[in-house]
Every structure is written in structure tokens, then in C-alpha cells.
C-alpha positions as CSV (number, residue, x, y, z in Angstrom):
1,X,0.2,-0.1,0.5
2,X,2.8,2.1,0.8
3,X,4.2,1.6,-2.6
4,X,1.2,2.8,-3.9
5,X,0.9,6.3,-2.0
6,X,4.7,6.7,-3.1
7,X,3.2,6.1,-7.1
8,X,0.8,8.4,-6.5
9,X,2.8,10.8,-5.0
10,X,5.7,10.8,-7.5
11,X,3.5,11.6,-10.5
12,X,2.0,14.3,-9.2
13,X,5.4,15.8,-7.8
14,X,6.4,15.3,-11.6
15,X,2.7,16.8,-13.4
16,X,3.4,20.2,-11.3
17,X,7.2,20.1,-12.2
18,X,6.1,19.6,-15.7
19,X,3.1,22.1,-16.3
20,X,5.4,24.7,-14.2
21,X,7.8,24.0,-17.4
22,X,5.3,24.5,-19.9
23,X,4.2,28.0,-18.5
24,X,8.1,28.7,-18.6
25,X,8.2,28.2,-22.4
26,X,8.3,30.5,-25.7
27,X,4.7,30.6,-26.9
28,X,6.6,30.4,-30.2
29,X,9.3,27.9,-30.4
30,X,8.4,26.0,-27.0
31,X,11.9,26.1,-25.3
32,X,12.5,27.1,-21.7
33,X,12.9,30.7,-20.9
34,X,16.0,31.5,-19.3
35,X,17.9,33.9,-19.2
36,X,20.9,32.0,-20.9
37,X,24.0,34.6,-22.1
38,X,26.3,32.9,-25.2
39,X,29.0,34.6,-26.0
40,X,32.4,34.2,-27.4
41,X,34.9,34.1,-24.8
42,X,37.7,36.8,-24.3
43,X,36.4,39.1,-26.8
44,X,35.2,42.4,-25.8
45,X,31.3,43.1,-27.6
46,X,28.9,45.8,-27.0
47,X,25.0,45.5,-26.7
48,X,23.0,46.0,-30.3
49,X,20.0,47.4,-28.6
50,X,17.8,45.2,-29.8
51,X,14.1,45.0,-27.8
52,X,13.0,43.2,-30.1
53,X,13.5,39.2,-31.0
54,X,15.1,39.3,-34.5
55,X,13.8,35.6,-34.9
56,X,9.5,35.5,-33.6
57,X,9.0,39.7,-33.8
58,X,8.0,39.0,-30.0
59,X,9.1,42.0,-27.7
60,X,12.3,40.9,-25.5
61,X,11.5,40.4,-21.6
62,X,14.5,41.7,-19.1
63,X,13.9,38.8,-16.8
64,X,13.9,35.9,-19.6
65,X,15.7,37.6,-22.5
66,X,18.3,35.0,-24.2
67,X,22.2,37.1,-25.5
68,X,24.1,35.6,-28.2
69,X,27.4,37.2,-29.8
70,X,27.9,37.6,-33.3
71,X,30.2,39.8,-35.1
72,X,31.3,42.0,-31.9
73,X,27.5,42.6,-30.8
74,X,25.6,40.9,-28.2
75,X,22.1,40.3,-29.6
76,X,18.4,39.5,-27.6
77,X,16.2,36.6,-27.8
78,X,13.1,35.8,-26.4
79,X,14.2,32.6,-25.9
80,X,17.6,30.1,-26.1
81,X,14.9,28.6,-28.7
82,X,15.8,31.3,-31.4
83,X,19.4,31.5,-30.8
84,X,19.5,28.1,-33.0
85,X,17.7,30.0,-35.3
86,X,19.7,33.1,-35.5
87,X,23.2,31.2,-35.7
88,X,21.6,29.6,-39.0
89,X,20.8,33.1,-41.2
90,X,23.2,35.2,-38.5
91,X,23.3,38.0,-41.2
92,X,19.5,38.2,-42.3
93,X,18.8,38.6,-38.7
94,X,21.3,40.8,-37.7
95,X,20.1,43.4,-40.6
96,X,16.6,42.7,-38.9
97,X,18.3,44.4,-35.9
98,X,19.8,46.9,-37.8
99,X,16.4,48.0,-39.7
100,X,14.4,48.1,-36.4
101,X,17.2,50.3,-34.2
102,X,17.1,52.4,-37.4
103,X,13.6,52.8,-37.6
104,X,13.5,53.5,-34.0
105,X,15.9,56.5,-34.3
106,X,13.5,57.5,-37.6
107,X,9.9,57.3,-35.2
108,X,11.5,59.1,-32.6
109,X,11.5,56.2,-30.2
110,X,14.3,55.2,-27.8
111,X,16.1,52.8,-28.0
């Protein structure tokens, strides 16, 4: 009888953990939102300053953002899952960030 209670308790704990992880993931790509930072060690990089994820177009949440360094700039993403997509076509997405920042300057919006 004790074993049955332990099994039920274990399933309940895993269910609660699974629900928590589901709510802490990116709504579009399903990747867990972590404050992971990816950069090339030993290099000095500057923040690109993007407030919109170049892959999904979602606003960057400062608490859950992920970052990745490319050609001396640190790009911001809505989640760590978007970094893999960025790596496949880095220049395309870097250009998107440049366009976002130029548009923000032209429209008078703060960076």
C-alpha cells in the first residue's frame, strides 16, 4: 500500500513540475525561457540594443531574455530557442536588428 502512495505522490510531483515548465516556455517555439547568455569568450562585445526578438518579432522580456554574440555585438532574443535559428542565418537576422534600430531612430522612439 505504501508503494502505491509513493507512486501517486511521484506522479503528482512530476505533473506539477511539468506544468511549471510549460508556463515558463516561449509561446511560439516552445523552448524554455532562461536567462542564458551565449558569447564568445575573450572578446569585448557591445549590446546591439534590440528590444524585439529578430527571429519571432516578440518584445524582449528583460527577466527571461537570452543573448548571443555575433561579430562583436550581443543580440537579444525572447528565448534560448531562437538562438539556434539565428545561427543558421545570422546575417539575415543581424540585418533585421539594424533595420529595427534605424526605424526606432527615424520614428523618434527610444532605443
